N, C-alpha and C positions, 0 to 999 in steps of 0.2 A: 259383466256385473252392471246393473243399473245404478244411477246416481240420483238419490232422492234428497232434495234440499227442502227444508221447511223454514219459512219465515214465521216465527212464533208470535202469537198475540194472546192477550188475555181471554178473549171470547172466540175469535176466529184466527186461523192460521192459513197461510198460502203455501201450497205444495207444488213443487215442480220436479217431475221425474224425467230424466234423460237416459237414453240407452248408451251402450258402449261407444257408439259412433257420435255421440254428442247431440243427437236430435231429440227434441222434446217429444216424449211419448204421451204424457198426461200432465195437466196442471189445473189448478183451481183452488178456490177457498174451501176450507173445511173447518167445522167447529172444533176448537182445540180439545174439548173433552171427548171427541170421537176419533182422534188420531190413532187410537189403538186399532180401530177397524182398518184404517188405511195401511198401517204397518203390517197387520196380520195377513192381509190379502196380497202382499207383494212378494215376488221372488227375492232371493237374497240380494240385498243392495247395500250400497254405502250411504248411510243416512247422515246428512250434514245439517247441523243446527248452530246457531250463534249462542254464546253464553248469555243467559238471562234467567229470570226466576223460574221459568218452566223448562229450561234447557236440560237439566240433569234428569228430571222426571221422564221427559220424552226419550232421553238417551237410554234410560232403564228399560222402557217399553221396547225400543228398537232392539236392544241386545237380547231381551227375552224372546223376541221373535227371530233370532238368529242373524240379524243384520250387523254389519260393521258400523261403527259410530265415530263421527268426528265432531267434537264440540269445539268450534272455532272461537278463539279469543275475540272479544268485541273490538279490541285495539287493532286487529288484523283485517277485519272484513272490508274496510274502506280500500285497502290495497288490492282486494280481490274484485273490486268493482261495485260494491254496495254503495249506493248514493252517488254514483259517478255523475259528473257534470251538473251537480246540484239538483238532480231529480231522484227522488226516493219514494218508491211505492212498494207494497208487499210483493207484487208480481215481479218487478224488476230485481228486488233483492233476492228472491228465491231463484230466479233465473241465473243471476250472477254467481250465487253459491254453487248451484248445480254445474254450471259451465266450468267454474274453477276446479271442482272436484274431478271433472272429466280430464282435465289437463295435468293435474298433479295430485299427489297424496297429501292432502291438506294436514297441517299440524293440528293437534288436538290437545286441549288441556286435560289434566287428570280428571277422570269421572269419579268423584268420591263415593264411597259406599253409603248405603242408606243409613247405617249406624252413625257414620261421620256427620252426615247432613243433619240427622236428628239431634246429635249432640251439639252441633253449632247453633241450631235453632234454640235449644234449651238455654245455652249460655247467653245467646243474644237476648232472649226474653228476660232472663234474670238481670242482665245488664240494663235493659230498658226499665225495669222496676227500680233499680238502684238510681238510675239517672233521674227518674220522675221524683223519687223521694228527695234527692239532693236539691233539685230545683225548688221543691216546696219548702225545704228547710232554709235555703238561701233567701227565699221570699219572706219568710217569717223573721229571720235574722235581720234582714234589711228594714223591716217595719219597726222593730224595736231599737235598732241602731239609730234610726232617725230620731228616736225619742230618748236617746242616751241611756238605754236600758240593755243589759246584757245578761243572759242566763248563765248560771254557774257551769263550769266545765263538766263534761261527762261524755258518754258514748252516744253515737247517733241514735240508737234504739231508745234511749231515755230522753231524747230531746223534747218531745211533747210534755212529758211530766215536769221537766225542769222549767219549761216556759210557763206552765200553769202555776208554778210556785211564785212567779214574779209579782204579778198584779192581776186585777180583774181584766180579762182580755175581751176584745170585741168578738161578736158572733162570727164575723167573716174570718177572723184569725183562728177561731176554734174549729171552723170547717177545715182549714188547712191542717190543723193538728190531728183531727180525726182521720183525714186522708193519709197523713204520715204514719199513724198507728196501723192503719189497714195495710199500707204498703210494706211496713216492717214485718207484719204477720205473713204476708205473701212471700217476702224475700226469705224469711226463715224456712218456710215450707219448700221453696225452691232449693235452698241450701241443703236441706235434709235429703231431698231427692238426689241432688248431685253428689252428696257425700256417700250415699248408698251405692251409686254407680262407681265412684272411685274406689270404694272399699271392695267391690266385687271384681275389680280389674286388677290382675296381677301386674300389668304394665304400669298402671297408675300408682300402685303401692310402691313399686321400685323407684319410679320417678320421684316420689315424694320423700325419698331418702336424701335428696339433694337439698342443701340449705336454701331457704327462701321459696321452695316449691311446695305448694299446698294443693288442695282439692281443685280449685279453679284453674290454676296454672297447668297442672298435670292434664286435666281434661281438655283444656284449650289446646295444648300441644298435641295431644293424641288426635283431636278432631281436625286440626290444621294439617297434620302430616298424613293421616289416614293409613298409608302404607310406607313405613320408613325405608324399606328396601328399594324404593324407586329413586333414592338419592345416592349419588356416588360417594359422598363423604359429608363430614360435618360442615365444611365450607358451603356446600351446595344447599344445605338446610338453612344456614345462616343467611345466605343470599335469598332463598325462597321466602324467608320471613322478613326481609327488608332491613336486616340489621348490619349490613356491610356498607362501607362508604361508597358513594357514587363518584363518578369521574366525568369531567367535562374538558377533555384535552384536545388540542388541535394545533396543527402547524408548529410542532415542536414545543408547544406550551403545555406543561403538565399542571393540571388543576384538580385537586380532590375536593369533593363536596360532602355535604352531610349524608347520613344514611339514606338509602334509597326509599325506605318505607314501602317496599313492595309487599305483596301478599296479604295475609289476613291481619287487619289492624288490631283486632281484639287480642289475638295470640301475641302479637308484638308488644302491645301494651301490658299484657299479663306478665310477660317475661321481663320487661323493664321493672315492673313492680316487684318481681321476685328478686331482682338484683338489689333494689333498694332494701327489701326486707332482709336479705342475707347480710348486707353490710351492717344493719342495725342489730340483728339477732345473733350472728355468728362472727364477731369481729376478729377472732383469732383463727378462723378457718384459712387454710393456705390460699384458696382462690380469692378470698376477701382481702387477705394481706397483699396478694398480687394486684388487686384492684386499687388498693391504697398507694402502691408504688406508681401505678399508672396515673393516679390523681396528682401525685407530686410533679409529674412531668407534663400532664395534659389537662389538668383541672377536673373537677368533680363530674360534670355532665358526661364527658367523654369516658371517664373511668366507669361510670354506671353502665353506659352502653357496651363498653368492652366486657364488663362482667356479664351482662345479659347475653352477649354473643358467646362467651365461654360456657355459660349455663346451657345454651342451646346445643353446643357440641357435646357436653357431658350427657345431656338427656338423650341425644341421638345414640350415643355409644351404649348407654344403659339399656335402651330399648332394643337395639339391633343385636347386641352381644349378650343379652340376658345377664345383666350385671346389676350391682347395687353401688351406691356411692361410697367411695373411699377417699377421705381427705388427702391422703398421701399421693394418690394417682388420679384423682378425679372420678374414677370408677374402678370397681374391682370385680373380678369374675366370681360368680356364685359357685360354690363347691358342688 
């Protein structure tokens, strides 16, 4: 089997192909949008790429043409010789990856499905709209706060209307308000699309039976895991999402640190928000009562993270075992 390494770039990529004996058969720069031709014309090979924006798309192309694929984590490539001795070029990087592939079966990250990647993009773009609106609202609030004026309380969507009730506002503030109105309309359209996706998914409907879990949280969890059966258990999922404590122990000294914050940051944020919402909306639910007990011993922030971690375990069990939420057990089998 040949070993085909690609150092991916936005416009051009560098390809290095080695035979089973490790000798370079072919190498050179190729336009990234023409990599399909290179992969189609090759005998079955092991294709090695580094995690990047184009990585998973190229991995799909390679698998479609019958090749083995290894998407190597960006945190590992330096140990494989990429950028060694302070010299980093496309040619040297591709050669280093292909040489490493000849010597060992390189570890690969999970290649998410097209559906998972599309869903992550949709959630990310909605989050971008919300972030832009929040920044604009904060700018307008700051302007009026400096003038000791504050709009009456209300929802984010009605903020422009409440500001316009205050006083005659300058033109440049009105431009901000118009932008906020426009963003609110776009966010509602995005929410409508995401709600339709969640409603059409049997998995999401079951996940949303858990307190605090709504459309965004369920979709973020599904997009992050993609295939729940690739995890050995709930703890593996909690670790994958960065909700477990880290550790920095050495020479007999045991030192626990904060959560690792590994994995998908948006999914982790959504799950923590789900924990906050569950504590507010379902105060008598058994898992929320358990969180209150943790709070008495370890303070509120740690109790919220502990509840988010428990929610992850419940969601994974519901998904893998075709269950719905039961407060008495966390999840209950569907008849």
